C-alpha positions as CSV (number, residue, x, y, z in Angstrom):
1,M,-23.8,-23.5,-51.3
2,G,-20.5,-25.3,-51.9
3,S,-19.0,-23.8,-48.8
4,H,-21.9,-25.2,-46.7
5,A,-21.5,-28.6,-48.2
6,G,-17.8,-28.5,-47.3
7,G,-18.6,-27.8,-43.7
8,T,-17.3,-24.3,-43.6
9,E,-19.1,-21.3,-42.1
10,T,-19.6,-17.9,-43.6
11,A,-18.4,-14.8,-41.7
12,E,-22.0,-14.0,-40.8
13,E,-22.5,-17.4,-39.3
14,R,-19.5,-17.3,-36.9
15,T,-20.2,-16.6,-33.3
16,R,-18.8,-13.3,-32.1
17,V,-17.8,-12.4,-28.6
18,C,-20.6,-9.9,-28.3
19,D,-23.0,-12.7,-29.2
20,L,-22.2,-14.4,-25.9
21,P,-24.4,-13.6,-22.8
22,E,-23.2,-10.6,-20.9
23,A,-22.9,-12.7,-17.7
24,C,-20.4,-15.0,-19.6
25,V,-18.2,-12.1,-20.7
26,A,-18.4,-10.6,-17.2
27,H,-17.2,-13.8,-15.6
28,V,-14.2,-13.9,-17.9
29,I,-13.3,-10.2,-17.2
30,A,-13.6,-10.9,-13.5
31,L,-10.6,-13.2,-13.8
32,T,-8.4,-10.3,-14.9
33,S,-7.6,-7.2,-12.9
34,P,-9.2,-3.8,-12.3
35,R,-6.9,-2.2,-14.8
36,D,-7.7,-4.8,-17.4
37,A,-11.4,-4.5,-16.7
38,C,-11.2,-0.7,-17.5
39,R,-9.3,-1.5,-20.7
40,C,-12.0,-4.0,-21.7
41,A,-14.7,-1.3,-21.2
42,A,-13.1,0.6,-24.1
43,V,-13.3,-2.3,-26.6
44,S,-17.0,-2.2,-27.5
45,P,-20.4,-1.4,-26.0
46,C,-21.0,-5.1,-25.0
47,F,-17.6,-5.2,-23.3
48,R,-18.4,-1.9,-21.5
49,D,-21.6,-3.2,-20.0
50,A,-19.9,-6.5,-18.9
51,A,-16.8,-4.8,-17.5
52,G,-18.9,-2.4,-15.4
53,S,-21.1,-5.1,-13.9
54,D,-21.3,-6.0,-10.2
55,V,-20.1,-9.5,-11.1
56,V,-16.7,-8.1,-12.1
57,W,-16.2,-5.5,-9.4
58,A,-17.3,-7.7,-6.6
59,R,-14.4,-10.0,-7.5
60,F,-11.9,-7.1,-7.0
61,L,-13.3,-6.0,-3.6
62,P,-11.8,-7.5,-0.4
63,P,-13.9,-9.9,1.6
64,D,-14.5,-7.3,4.3
65,Y,-15.4,-4.5,1.9
66,L,-18.8,-4.0,3.6
67,Q,-17.2,-3.1,6.9
68,L,-14.8,-0.8,5.1
69,H,-17.6,0.7,3.0
70,Q,-19.4,1.7,6.1
71,A,-16.4,3.0,8.1
72,P,-15.6,6.7,8.4
73,A,-13.4,7.9,5.6
74,R,-10.8,10.7,5.3
75,R,-8.2,11.7,2.8
76,F,-4.5,11.7,3.5
77,P,-2.5,12.8,5.3
78,L,-4.1,11.2,8.3
79,S,-3.1,14.0,10.7
80,R,-5.0,16.7,8.8
81,S,-8.7,17.4,9.1
82,A,-11.0,15.8,6.6
83,S,-14.6,14.6,6.0
84,T,-15.8,11.8,8.1
85,A,-18.4,10.5,5.6
86,S,-18.3,6.8,4.8
87,A,-16.1,5.8,1.8
88,G,-18.4,5.4,-1.2
89,A,-21.4,6.1,0.9
90,A,-23.5,7.1,-2.1
91,A,-22.2,4.2,-4.3
92,S,-24.9,2.3,-6.1
93,T,-22.7,-0.2,-7.8
94,K,-19.8,-2.4,-6.8
95,K,-17.5,-0.4,-9.1
96,E,-18.4,2.9,-7.4
97,T,-17.8,1.2,-4.0
98,Y,-14.4,0.0,-5.3
99,L,-13.4,3.5,-6.6
100,G,-14.6,5.1,-3.3
101,L,-12.2,2.8,-1.4
102,T,-9.3,3.9,-3.7
103,D,-10.0,7.6,-3.4
104,A,-10.1,7.9,0.4
105,A,-8.8,5.8,3.3
106,V,-11.2,4.5,5.9
107,L,-10.4,4.6,9.6
108,V,-10.4,1.4,11.5
109,D,-9.3,0.2,15.0
110,G,-10.5,3.3,16.7
111,G,-8.8,5.6,14.2
112,G,-5.4,4.1,14.8
113,M,-5.2,2.6,11.4
114,A,-6.3,3.5,7.9
115,V,-7.1,1.2,5.0
116,W,-7.6,1.9,1.3
117,L,-7.3,0.0,-2.0
118,A,-4.6,0.3,-4.6
119,K,-6.5,1.4,-7.7
120,E,-4.7,-0.7,-10.2
121,S,-4.7,-4.1,-8.3
122,G,-7.3,-3.8,-5.6
123,A,-4.8,-4.9,-3.0
124,K,-5.1,-3.4,0.5
125,C,-2.9,-0.5,1.6
126,V,-2.6,0.0,5.4
127,A,-1.3,2.9,7.4
128,I,-0.5,2.7,11.1
129,S,-1.0,6.1,12.7
130,A,1.8,7.5,14.8
131,R,-0.6,7.3,17.7
132,R,-0.5,3.5,17.5
133,L,3.3,3.3,17.3
134,S,5.4,2.3,20.3
135,L,7.9,5.2,20.6
136,P,10.2,4.5,23.5
137,W,13.1,6.8,23.9
138,D,15.5,4.3,25.3
139,D,18.1,6.7,26.4
140,G,16.4,10.0,26.5
141,E,17.3,12.0,23.4
142,F,20.2,9.7,22.4
143,S,18.6,6.5,21.2
144,W,15.2,5.9,19.6
145,T,13.8,2.5,18.7
146,W,10.3,2.0,17.3
147,T,8.8,-1.5,16.6
148,P,5.2,-1.5,15.4
149,R,3.4,-4.8,14.5
150,L,0.6,-5.5,12.1
151,P,-1.4,-8.7,11.7
152,T,-0.7,-10.2,8.3
153,A,-4.5,-10.8,8.0
154,A,-4.9,-7.0,7.6
155,L,-3.0,-7.2,4.2
156,T,-3.9,-8.9,1.0
157,P,-2.7,-12.5,0.7
158,A,0.0,-13.6,-1.8
159,T,1.0,-9.9,-2.3
160,A,4.4,-8.2,-2.3
161,Y,4.5,-5.1,-0.1
162,T,6.9,-2.3,0.7
163,A,6.8,-0.6,4.2
164,Y,7.4,3.1,4.3
165,L,8.1,5.5,7.2
166,V,6.2,8.7,6.7
167,F,7.6,11.7,8.4
168,T,8.7,15.3,8.4
169,T,11.2,17.4,10.5
170,E,11.3,20.7,12.2
171,D,13.6,23.4,11.0
172,T,15.7,22.9,14.1
173,H,16.1,19.1,13.7
174,R,19.4,17.6,14.9
175,G,21.0,14.2,14.7
176,L,19.0,12.8,11.8
177,S,21.7,12.6,9.2
178,F,24.5,10.0,8.9
179,P,25.3,7.6,10.6
180,D,23.3,5.0,12.6
181,Q,19.8,4.7,11.3
182,E,18.5,1.3,10.5
183,T,15.2,-0.4,9.5
184,T,14.1,-4.0,9.7
185,V,11.2,-5.9,8.3
186,S,10.2,-9.5,9.2
187,V,7.1,-11.7,8.8
188,G,6.0,-14.3,11.4
189,G,9.2,-14.3,13.4
190,S,11.5,-14.9,10.3
191,A,15.0,-13.4,10.2
192,P,14.6,-9.7,9.6
193,S,16.0,-7.9,6.5
194,R,18.0,-4.9,7.6
195,H,18.6,-1.7,5.7
196,A,20.6,1.5,6.4
197,V,18.5,4.7,5.9
198,C,19.0,8.4,6.3
199,L,16.1,10.7,7.1
200,R,18.0,14.0,6.4
201,P,21.1,13.3,4.3
202,D,24.0,15.7,4.8
203,P,26.9,15.4,2.4
204,T,29.5,16.4,5.0
205,D,28.3,13.9,7.5
206,A,28.1,11.2,4.8
207,R,31.7,11.7,3.9
208,R,32.7,11.5,7.5
209,F,30.7,8.3,7.9
210,R,32.4,6.7,4.9
211,D,35.8,7.7,6.0
212,S,35.2,6.3,9.5
213,K,34.1,3.0,8.0
214,G,37.0,2.9,5.5
215,T,34.7,2.3,2.5
216,D,32.7,4.4,0.0
217,D,30.2,1.8,-1.1
218,V,27.8,2.1,1.8
219,H,24.3,1.9,0.3
220,V,21.9,4.1,2.3
221,R,18.3,4.7,1.4
222,G,17.3,8.3,1.4
223,P,13.9,10.0,1.7
224,V,11.5,11.0,-1.1
225,L,9.2,14.0,-0.9
226,R,5.5,13.1,-1.4
227,G,2.8,15.1,-3.1
228,D,1.1,15.7,0.2
229,G,4.1,17.5,1.6
230,W,5.3,14.6,3.8
231,W,8.6,12.6,3.3
232,E,8.8,8.9,3.1
233,V,11.7,6.4,3.2
234,E,11.5,2.7,2.3
235,M,11.9,0.5,5.3
236,G,11.9,-2.9,3.6
237,R,9.8,-5.4,1.6
238,L,7.8,-8.4,2.4
239,R,5.5,-10.9,0.8
240,T,2.3,-12.2,2.5
241,R,1.4,-15.9,2.4
242,D,-1.2,-17.3,0.0
243,E,-3.4,-17.8,3.0
244,A,-3.3,-15.8,6.2
245,V,-2.0,-17.5,9.3
246,V,-3.9,-16.9,12.5
247,G,-1.8,-14.8,14.9
248,E,1.0,-14.1,12.4
249,E,2.3,-10.5,12.4
250,V,4.6,-8.3,10.4
251,A,7.1,-6.5,12.5
252,V,9.0,-3.4,11.3
253,S,11.4,-1.4,13.3
254,F,13.2,1.9,13.0
255,E,16.3,2.7,15.1
256,I,18.3,5.9,15.4
257,L,21.4,5.1,17.4
258,G,24.6,6.9,18.2
259,W,25.5,8.8,21.4
260,Y,24.6,12.3,20.3
261,P,21.5,14.5,20.8
262,K,18.5,14.1,18.4
263,R,15.4,16.2,18.0
264,G,12.9,17.5,15.5
265,L,11.5,14.3,14.0
266,I,7.7,14.3,13.4
267,V,6.3,10.8,12.5
268,E,3.1,10.6,10.6
269,G,3.0,6.8,10.5
270,I,4.1,3.7,8.7
271,E,2.4,2.6,5.4
272,F,2.3,-0.8,3.8
273,R,1.7,-0.5,0.0
274,P,1.7,-3.2,-2.6
275,I,4.6,-3.2,-5.0
């Protein structure tokens, strides 16, 4: 009785989080991230129900998710055969729709591009198929320059991205080691960032390249073997604006220069993935 007179509450009288309406808890969780929502689901039964609600997962889906949800889906790599069912076609909840868009890419723009969601953040990932790339061989087999473009509206606003060239090579490839490979990335006509890359590093060629330049501190990005059997090399990084600008594009380029024959490069496409 004395505790009540003093204005204090007993432990039983305090309001617990689980006493709040589920919709209230769901709105709070929706302000976090997909990863945090999954963590919240493990806290208690009331959190699990709120974290799995459509209120939460609708917040993590992109504005055009309905179009993506209904588009033909296929798993990577893009050039291999796969199912053409819609991503998450059997989904009955927003969470199932979200997970369907993270498990398989959907084909858009006549199959020339693929879009999927990064599971941890919900940011869009975009792949430009090699069929959509402009691949002029400027001087026959001596100089290759590719410069694809992507509307920034196709990416998630206010997000940092890395662009990757996805490729493989034939056993008889030639002219794809050091030197003279360069990538650039620019947004909206800004000054491009430039990077030296090497698709097929060869220690002997690398030493000759350094000796010819008179330095041994040349930083060249090399390829990484992916789980699907393709190789990828980082082309550069960019950050999208907080709000998309109509007509603005991301331009990336890949150049193999040098007056010597080149052959055996097979390009799968260029991927933009959130950092």
